[in-house]
N, C-alpha and C positions, 0 to 999 in steps of 0.2 A: 365310449370306445367299444363298439359291438362287432363291427365288420370292417375289415380294412387291410392295409399293407403298411408295414414298417420297413423303410428302405435302409440299407447298409446296417443291418442288425447283427451281421456276423463278419468278423475279420477274415482276411485271406488265409491266415494261419489256422483259424478255426475250421474253415471250409476244407482245407487240405487235411486236417486231422480227422474230420468226420469221414472223409473218403477212405482214409487208411484204417480207421477204426471199424468201418463197415466190413472191410475185408476179413477182419479177425473174428467176426461173430458167426455163430451157428444160425442158419436160416431155416425157415419152414416155407412151404409153398401152399397158398390158398386157392390156386387156380387162376388168379389174376396178378399176383405179385409175390415176391419173396419178402418175408418178414423176419425181423430180428428183435426179440424182446430186449428192452433196456430198462434200467432203473428199478422197476417194480419187481421183476421176476428173476433177474440174473445179476450177478455182481457186475458193476460197470467201472470203467477207469475213472480215476479222480479228475483227469482232464475233461472227459466227457461230461461228468457231473458239473464241473465248473462252467463249462460252456452253456449247458442247458439251464441250470439254475441261475447263472449270471444273466442270460438273456431275459428269462422270465422276471427276475428281480428288478432289472433295469427298466423294462418296457411294460411289464404287467404286474406292478407291485401289489395290487389288491387281490392277486390270484395265487393259488398254490397248486403244484403239480400233483396229480393223482395217478397218472399213467403216461408212459412214454414208449415209443416204438420207432425203429428205423425200418424203412422198406424201400424196395425197388420194384416199380411197376413194369410189367411187360405186356399188359392189356389194360384198356381203360375200364374203370369200375363203375358201379351203379349208384342209385339214389339210396341214401340212408341217413340216419341221425346218429350222433355219438352220445346218446343218452345213457341212462343207467341200464344194467343188464339183470342183476339178481335182486337188488333192493333199491327202492327209490332214494334219490339223493336230494337233499334240501337246497343245496347251494351250488348247483351246477354252473360252471363258468364257461370258459372259451375252449375251443379247439385251436391250437396254434400249429401251423405247418411251416417247416423250415426246409426248403429245397437246398440240397448241397451238391447235386449233379443234375444237369438238365441240358439236353441238346436239341429240343424241339421248341421252336419259337412260340407256338400257340399253346403250350402247356398251361393249364389253368384248372382251378377249382370253381365250380358253379355253386352258388349258395342260393337257396330258395327262401321265400318269406314264411312258408308253412313249416311246422315243426312237430316234434314228438319228444317228450321228456324220457320216454323209454326208447332204448336203442332198437330200431327196426330197419328193415331193408326191403326193397321192392325188386330184388335181383331176379327171383324166379318169375315174377309177373312181367318183367321187361326183357326176358330172354337170356339172362346170364346164369340161370340155374342156381346151384348151390355154391358157385364160385364167389370169392370175395369175402364178405363179412359173415363168415359161417357161424359165429356165435350170436348173431342178431336174429330176432324174430322176423320171419318172412311175412309180408303183408301184400295185399292186392291194392293197386292204385284205385282211388275213387273214380267212378265212371262219369263224373260231371265235368270233364275237361273240355278244353277248347282246342281247335286245330293248331298245330305247331307252325310257327314261322319256318318255312322251308329252308331259308338261308341259315338261320340259327341252328336248326336241326342238323343240316349237312355239315356245318363247321364244328359243332360241339357235342352232338348227341346221337350221331348216326349209329353208334354201337348198341343202342337200345331199340327194342322192338316197340315202337310207339306210333299210334295214330292220332291220339288226343292226349292232352296233358293237363292235369288238374292243378298244378302249382304255378306260382308266379315267381319270376326271377328277381332276386334282390341284388346280387353282385356276381360279376365274373372276375375272379382274383387270379391274375396272371403270375406264373412262377418266374422268379429271377433269382439266380444264385446270389446269396448275400442278403436277400430280403426275407421277411417272414410274412405270412398272411394269417388271418384269424377271423373267427366267426363264433357265434354261440353254439355250444355243443348240441343243443336241442334242435337246431335248424337242419332241415334236410339239405343235403349237398351231394355232389358227385364229381368225379373226375371228368373233365372235358375229353372228348375223343382225341386220341393220338394214334399214329401208325404203330403197329406192333413190331415192325422190322427196323433194326438199327437205331432204336431209340433208347437213350440212357436217361432214366428219371429216378432219382433217389431223394428221399426226404426223411426228416424226423417229424413225427406227429406227437403232439403233447395234448393231453386232456387236463383241464384245470377245474378247480372249484373256487368259489369266492371265499376268501379268508373269513 
């Protein structure tokens, strides 16, 4: 179980609670989305912890949570990995993403086959500047890419400044409220394009390590 979707992983009550809990949290703005730290850096409610640890314990019993954050996108993000930042980690596991509010039908996370165990981003090189994953090392895309499929680019990646692309697509994981999607933390991934006006996209993201 490396990349995929688990359907009906959250109850209606849990979804409602996450939306209410989000309203109570202090947010920061990284230029592409509003973030609210949870679990690791701030006290969290018992119910929130029960929801998150309950989901991971039921569907991902071989993994332990090392980081959690709630966020609301207002612009689509760039290509990055969720690897280690300060010190290498021996047992990196999965990134688990749990949408709890979404009104755009084509909302998705694109996962690539290529990876980096260190957390890196290509945001500057693809036109997003310092917005987004501001604690990740900025890298330049390899220059051995192939021309992009125009239909795929226009649907999913047109927020990025790309002529050629060096990575191969593993999966397009569509968001649906109540489901969760997951992939290896080290794999490069990105938000699919979505319109910035009148879109509501909120999710919990969890980083795990293998127990």
